[in-house]
LOTI-374480 format. One record per residue: y, x, z negated of N, C-alpha, C in turn. Coordinates in steps of 0.1 Angstrom, whole numbers, m for minus. Each point is the difference from the previous one (the first is absolute). Example, Ala and Ser with C-alpha at 12.3 -4.5 7.8 and 13.67 -1.06 7.14 Angstrom:
% residues 2
n.Y m57; n.X 132; n.Z m78; ca.Y 12; ca.X m9; ca.Z 0; c.Y 12; c.X 9; c.Z 0
n.Y 11; n.X m4; n.Z 7; ca.Y 11; ca.X 9; ca.Z 0; c.Y 11; c.X m8; c.Z m8
END
This chain:
% residues 71
n.Y 1143; n.X 930; n.Z m1236; ca.Y m3; ca.X 7; ca.Z 12; c.Y m15; c.X 3; c.Z 0
n.Y m6; n.X m4; n.Z 11; ca.Y m15; ca.X 2; ca.Z 1; c.Y m3; c.X 14; c.Z 6
n.Y m12; n.X 4; n.Z m4; ca.Y m5; ca.X 13; ca.Z 4; c.Y m7; c.X m2; c.Z 14
n.Y 2; n.X 9; n.Z 10; ca.Y m8; ca.X m2; ca.Z 12; c.Y m15; c.X 2; c.Z m2
n.Y m8; n.X m8; n.Z 7; ca.Y m14; ca.X 1; ca.Z m1; c.Y m5; c.X 13; c.Z 5
n.Y m12; n.X 5; n.Z m5; ca.Y m5; ca.X 12; ca.Z 5; c.Y m4; c.X m1; c.Z 15
n.Y m3; n.X m12; n.Z 5; ca.Y m3; ca.X m1; ca.Z 14; c.Y 12; c.X 2; c.Z 9
n.Y 11; n.X m4; n.Z m4; ca.Y 12; ca.X 3; ca.Z 8; c.Y 4; c.X 15; c.Z 0
n.Y m5; n.X 7; n.Z m9; ca.Y 3; ca.X 15; ca.Z m1; c.Y m10; c.X 8; c.Z 8
n.Y m11; n.X m6; n.Z 6; ca.Y m10; ca.X 7; ca.Z 7; c.Y 5; c.X 3; c.Z 15
n.Y 1; n.X 12; n.Z 3; ca.Y 5; ca.X 4; ca.Z 14; c.Y m9; c.X m5; c.Z 10
n.Y 5; n.X m6; n.Z 11; ca.Y m8; ca.X m3; ca.Z 11; c.Y m8; c.X m13; c.Z m1
n.Y 1; n.X m7; n.Z m11; ca.Y m7; ca.X m13; ca.Z m2; c.Y 11; c.X m11; c.Z 1
n.Y m2; n.X m9; n.Z 10; ca.Y 10; ca.X m11; ca.Z 2; c.Y m2; c.X m12; c.Z m9
n.Y m12; n.X m2; n.Z m5; ca.Y m2; ca.X m12; ca.Z m8; c.Y m12; c.X 0; c.Z m8
n.Y m3; n.X m11; n.Z m6; ca.Y m11; ca.X m2; ca.Z m9; c.Y m13; c.X 2; c.Z 7
n.Y m2; n.X m5; n.Z 12; ca.Y m12; ca.X 1; ca.Z 7; c.Y m3; c.X 15; c.Z 3
n.Y 10; n.X 7; n.Z 5; ca.Y m2; ca.X 14; ca.Z 3; c.Y m4; c.X 8; c.Z m13
n.Y 7; n.X m3; n.Z m11; ca.Y m4; ca.X 6; ca.Z m12; c.Y m14; c.X m3; c.Z m4
n.Y m4; n.X m12; n.Z 1; ca.Y m14; ca.X m4; ca.Z m3; c.Y m10; c.X 8; c.Z 8
n.Y 3; n.X 1; n.Z 13; ca.Y m9; ca.X 8; ca.Z 9; c.Y m1; c.X 15; c.Z m5
n.Y 12; n.X 6; n.Z m3; ca.Y 1; ca.X 13; ca.Z m4; c.Y m8; c.X 2; c.Z m13
n.Y 2; n.X m9; n.Z m10; ca.Y m7; ca.X 0; ca.Z m13; c.Y m15; c.X 0; c.Z 2
n.Y m5; n.X m10; n.Z 8; ca.Y m14; ca.X m1; ca.Z 1; c.Y m6; c.X 12; c.Z 7
n.Y 7; n.X 5; n.Z 11; ca.Y m5; ca.X 12; ca.Z 7; c.Y m1; c.X 12; c.Z m10
n.Y 11; n.X 2; n.Z m8; ca.Y 0; ca.X 11; ca.Z m10; c.Y m12; c.X m2; c.Z m10
n.Y m2; n.X m12; n.Z m5; ca.Y m11; ca.X m3; ca.Z m10; c.Y m13; c.X 3; c.Z 6
n.Y m2; n.X m4; n.Z 13; ca.Y m13; ca.X 2; ca.Z 6; c.Y m3; c.X 15; c.Z 4
n.Y 11; n.X 7; n.Z 2; ca.Y m2; ca.X 14; ca.Z 4; c.Y m3; c.X 9; c.Z m12
n.Y 1; n.X m5; n.Z m12; ca.Y m2; ca.X 9; ca.Z m12; c.Y m15; c.X 2; c.Z m3
n.Y m3; n.X 11; n.Z m5; ca.Y m14; ca.X 4; ca.Z m4; c.Y m3; c.X m6; c.Z m14
n.Y 10; n.X m1; n.Z m8; ca.Y m2; ca.X m4; ca.Z m14; c.Y 9; c.X m13; c.Z m2
n.Y m4; n.X m9; n.Z m9; ca.Y 8; ca.X m12; ca.Z m2; c.Y 14; c.X 4; c.Z m5
n.Y 10; n.X m8; n.Z 5; ca.Y 14; ca.X 3; ca.Z m4; c.Y 2; c.X m5; c.Z m14
n.Y 9; n.X 7; n.Z m7; ca.Y 4; ca.X m4; ca.Z m13; c.Y 15; c.X m5; c.Z 0
n.Y 4; n.X m7; n.Z m10; ca.Y 15; ca.X m4; ca.Z 0; c.Y 9; c.X 12; c.Z 2
n.Y m3; n.X 11; n.Z m6; ca.Y 8; ca.X 12; ca.Z 1; c.Y 1; c.X 5; c.Z 15
n.Y m11; n.X m1; n.Z 7; ca.Y 0; ca.X 3; ca.Z 15; c.Y 10; c.X m8; c.Z 7
n.Y 0; n.X m13; n.Z m3; ca.Y 9; ca.X m9; ca.Z 7; c.Y 15; c.X 3; c.Z m4
n.Y 2; n.X 3; n.Z m13; ca.Y 13; ca.X 4; ca.Z m4; c.Y 5; c.X 12; c.Z 8
n.Y m8; n.X 10; n.Z 2; ca.Y 4; ca.X 12; ca.Z 7; c.Y 2; c.X m2; c.Z 15
n.Y m9; n.X m8; n.Z 6; ca.Y 0; ca.X m2; ca.Z 14; c.Y 11; c.X m10; c.Z 5
n.Y 1; n.X m11; n.Z m8; ca.Y 9; ca.X m11; ca.Z 5; c.Y 12; c.X m2; c.Z m9
n.Y 1; n.X 7; n.Z m11; ca.Y 11; ca.X m2; ca.Z m9; c.Y 2; c.X m13; c.Z m6
n.Y m11; n.X m7; n.Z m2; ca.Y 0; ca.X m13; ca.Z m6; c.Y m1; c.X 1; c.Z m16
n.Y 4; n.X m11; n.Z m7; ca.Y m2; ca.X 1; ca.Z m14; c.Y m15; c.X m2; c.Z m4
n.Y m3; n.X 3; n.Z m12; ca.Y m14; ca.X m1; ca.Z m5; c.Y m6; c.X m14; c.Z 2
n.Y 8; n.X m10; n.Z m4; ca.Y m5; ca.X m14; ca.Z 1; c.Y m3; c.X m4; c.Z 14
n.Y 8; n.X 4; n.Z 9; ca.Y m2; ca.X m3; ca.Z 15; c.Y m13; c.X 8; c.Z 4
n.Y m1; n.X 12; n.Z m4; ca.Y m12; ca.X 8; ca.Z 4; c.Y m13; c.X m7; c.Z m5
n.Y 0; n.X m5; n.Z m12; ca.Y m12; ca.X m7; ca.Z m5; c.Y m2; c.X m13; c.Z 8
n.Y 10; n.X m7; n.Z 3; ca.Y m1; ca.X m12; ca.Z 8; c.Y m6; c.X 3; c.Z 14
n.Y 5; n.X 10; n.Z 7; ca.Y m5; ca.X 4; ca.Z 13; c.Y m14; c.X 4; c.Z m1
n.Y m4; n.X 8; n.Z m10; ca.Y m14; ca.X 4; ca.Z m1; c.Y m9; c.X m12; c.Z m2
n.Y 4; n.X m9; n.Z m9; ca.Y m8; ca.X m12; ca.Z m3; c.Y m2; c.X m8; c.Z 13
n.Y 11; n.X m2; n.Z 7; ca.Y m1; ca.X m8; ca.Z 12; c.Y m9; c.X 7; c.Z 11
n.Y 2; n.X 13; n.Z 1; ca.Y m9; ca.X 7; ca.Z 10; c.Y m14; c.X m1; c.Z m4
n.Y m4; n.X 1; n.Z m13; ca.Y m14; ca.X m1; ca.Z m4; c.Y m5; c.X m14; c.Z 1
n.Y 9; n.X m10; n.Z m2; ca.Y m5; ca.X m14; ca.Z 3; c.Y m3; c.X m2; c.Z 14
n.Y 8; n.X 6; n.Z 9; ca.Y m2; ca.X m3; ca.Z 15; c.Y m11; c.X 9; c.Z 5
n.Y m2; n.X 12; n.Z m4; ca.Y m10; ca.X 9; ca.Z 6; c.Y m12; c.X 3; c.Z m9
n.Y m1; n.X m6; n.Z m12; ca.Y m11; ca.X 3; ca.Z m9; c.Y 4; c.X 10; c.Z m10
n.Y m8; n.X 1; n.Z m10; ca.Y 2; ca.X 8; ca.Z m12; c.Y 1; c.X 15; c.Z 4
n.Y m8; n.X 5; n.Z 9; ca.Y 0; ca.X 14; ca.Z 4; c.Y 11; c.X 3; c.Z 9
n.Y 5; n.X m10; n.Z 8; ca.Y 11; ca.X 2; ca.Z 9; c.Y m4; c.X 7; c.Z 13
n.Y m13; n.X 3; n.Z 2; ca.Y m3; ca.X 7; ca.Z 12; c.Y m13; c.X m6; c.Z 6
n.Y 1; n.X m10; n.Z 8; ca.Y m11; ca.X m6; ca.Z 7; c.Y m12; c.X m4; c.Z m10
n.Y 3; n.X m3; n.Z m12; ca.Y m10; ca.X m4; ca.Z m9; c.Y m10; c.X 10; c.Z m5
n.Y 3; n.X 13; n.Z 4; ca.Y m9; ca.X 11; ca.Z m4; c.Y 0; c.X 2; c.Z m15
n.Y m12; n.X 3; n.Z m5; ca.Y m1; ca.X 3; ca.Z m14; c.Y m2; c.X 15; c.Z m2
n.Y 4; n.X 6; n.Z m11; ca.Y m2; ca.X 14; ca.Z m2; c.Y m9; c.X 2; c.Z m12
END
């Protein structure tokens, strides 16, 4: 018996594309960089998935994750 994915448990999100938009919007609205624990709390995903999403986000948007700004 397989466990339902965390994406299917998100209310109001119909599919992967909508989840991706919600995830990127949430990441860009943060004042501080997200941690895996933040993703666990917000989206209910497992730790390995949280690290994978953070890595892919940083690969796509740069190390800082916010318009290439350095602090």
